[in-house]
C-alpha positions in Angstrom: -11.6 -20.6 7.2 -8.9 -21.5 5.3 -9.1 -21.8 1.8 -8.2 -25.5 2.2 -11.3 -25.6 4.7 -13.2 -24.7 2.2 -13.3 -28.2 0.3 -14.6 -31.3 1.4 -13.3 -34.9 0.7 -15.1 -35.1 -2.6 -13.2 -32.6 -4.3 -10.0 -33.7 -2.6 -10.6 -37.2 -3.8 -11.8 -35.7 -8.1 -8.6 -33.4 -7.6 -6.3 -36.5 -6.8 -7.6 -38.8 -9.2 -7.4 -36.5 -12.2 -3.6 -36.1 -10.9 -3.6 -40.1 -11.2 -5.4 -40.5 -14.3 -2.9 -37.8 -15.8 -0.2 -39.7 -14.9 -1.7 -43.0 -16.1 -2.4 -41.6 -19.7 1.4 -41.0 -19.8 2.5 -44.4 -19.2 -0.4 -45.5 -21.9 1.1 -42.4 -24.4 4.8 -43.7 -23.6 3.7 -47.5 -24.2 2.0 -46.7 -28.0 4.8 -44.5 -28.6 7.3 -47.5 -27.7 4.9 -50.3 -29.5 7.7 -51.1 -32.2 10.7 -50.6 -29.9 12.3 -54.2 -29.4 12.2 -55.3 -25.6 9.9 -52.5 -24.6 7.7 -53.8 -21.6 4.7 -51.6 -21.5 4.0 -50.2 -17.6 0.7 -49.4 -16.4 -0.5 -47.2 -13.0 -2.8 -48.8 -10.4 -4.0 -46.6 -8.0 -8.0 -47.4 -7.4 -7.4 -49.8 -4.3 -4.9 -47.1 -2.4 -7.7 -44.3 -3.4 -10.2 -46.8 -1.7 -7.7 -47.5 1.2 -6.8 -44.1 1.3 -10.9 -43.2 2.4 -11.8 -45.5 4.5 -8.4 -44.9 6.7 -9.4 -41.2 6.6 -12.6 -41.9 7.7 -11.8 -44.5 10.5 -9.2 -41.9 11.5 -10.6 -38.4 11.5 -10.7 -38.2 15.4 -12.4 -39.7 17.9 -15.9 -39.6 19.4 -15.4 -39.5 23.3 -19.4 -39.1 23.7 -22.0 -40.5 21.2 -23.8 -36.8 20.8 -20.7 -35.5 19.9 -20.8 -34.3 15.5 -18.0 -36.5 13.9 -15.0 -34.2 12.6 -14.3 -34.9 9.2 -11.1 -34.1 7.0 -8.0 -34.0 8.7 -7.5 -37.5 8.7 -8.6 -38.2 5.2 -6.7 -34.8 3.6 -3.4 -36.4 4.6 -4.2 -40.2 3.6 -5.4 -38.8 -0.1 -2.6 -37.0 -0.6 -0.3 -39.5 0.3 -1.8 -42.2 -3.1 0.7 -41.5 -5.7 -0.1 -44.7 -7.3 2.0 -48.0 -8.3 3.4 -48.3 -11.8 3.0 -52.4 -12.9 5.2 -53.2 -15.7 3.3 -56.1 -17.8 4.2 -59.7 -17.2 7.0 -61.0 -20.0 4.6 -64.0 -21.4 3.3 -61.6 -24.1 6.0 -60.4 -26.1 6.2 -60.7 -29.6 9.2 -61.9 -31.2 11.6 -58.8 -30.9 10.4 -58.8 -27.0 8.3 -55.8 -27.3 5.3 -56.6 -25.0 3.1 -53.9 -26.7 -0.6 -54.6 -27.6 -1.8 -51.4 -29.4 -5.6 -52.8 -29.2 -5.1 -53.1 -25.8 -3.4 -50.3 -25.1 -6.1 -48.1 -26.9 -8.7 -49.6 -24.8 -7.0 -48.7 -21.8 -6.6 -45.5 -22.8 -9.9 -44.3 -23.7 -11.3 -46.1 -20.7 -8.8 -43.9 -18.8 -10.5 -40.7 -20.7 -13.6 -41.4 -20.5 -13.0 -41.9 -16.5 -11.0 -38.7 -16.7 -13.9 -36.7 -18.0 -16.4 -38.0 -16.0 -14.6 -36.6 -12.6 -14.0 -33.6 -14.6 -17.7 -33.1 -15.0 -18.0 -34.1 -11.5 -15.8 -31.6 -10.2 -17.0 -29.1 -12.6 -20.8 -29.5 -11.0 -19.1 -29.4 -7.4 -18.0 -26.0 -8.5 -21.1 -24.5 -9.8 -22.9 -25.6 -6.7 -20.2 -23.9 -4.7 -20.9 -21.0 -7.1 -24.8 -20.7 -6.8 -24.7 -20.8 -3.1 -21.8 -17.5 -3.0 -24.3 -15.6 -5.5 -27.4 -16.8 -3.4 -29.4 -17.1 -7.0 -30.6 -20.6 -8.6 
């Protein structure tokens, strides 16, 4: 068994989520850093729908079951689909620009950053619990 087979879809999904949330944090930080830059257009990272699509694709594309008594294999299709998720950088619409053409709304960006941080921390906690369970299974203690 390879090391890649040790982790399931949940661990891979959480790892990919952490990567994407870190990218989103960098974009939001850039928006906040440019709050007073004339003509600056804020951007954000959209990835939730891509992740859902990759998971659905992974479930349906894992392996063909030729007999109803066969056990479906998981991993192959889902792993590849998750690796391909990069997120989409979305620029804010021009309608909310200030007098200098800057579209950054500090309160909205701070709210996005707080939400992103909470979701990042939740993913870290879930991943930590998964590793704790794995460690307990290896040691054989409770």
